Steps between C-alpha positions, in 0.01 A plus 500: 500500500692178499569200715818298543505122526781328687530147635201299376380141508332550159635781283246418225199575720348836396567758774135606519378140543510442876411129509711217358351342185513153660515363853798611705673809635639811332754728668665813366704794629392829346587867487401813311209742530269450796171684466244414765160672517426629848169534681150435372438513129456299185745395229273544200207725597417792732563557776867457408783471749585835656869425552776253422822381654786496249855373529782358290696190598821471297575145618307178448439434869120522525353148533197353328373148575200331339358150494248287318365155577238401246250784495603649837770766523634799685782752516676745728763765430570762235255428219550647152206674334462662162484876556365572154121527538358834387299518825827523695561847352244629753716415804856416386770761435507644150729307268481171693213352298612371159502173306726252676520698826530269803529559874530305824249498783522321834212256488377173641227257413529185704211312340362516145294263289665485158384381159617146426 
């Protein structure tokens, strides 16, 4: 699985790092594989997710916005996650879990305490 990165306020920020490294805002338009677990379940241990929602977006039109002010941060939008953990083989489609595999998931976390 792969993600696409379009318009970005910081192209050097790793895609799987949701929070900016220093105080400020980060915005990016994204596309690619969307794989969202559905229902109750766990990412890394039983009971695993029973189903997923999967789609492909060929255009970089899916927004992601994150912020950091000191050790406080948050984000909302299509977050990138590494889809390469062996545990994911229990609930993701066969062939989607491999080194470097990444996917998008609609996610939001309005308040987080971050390491300085």
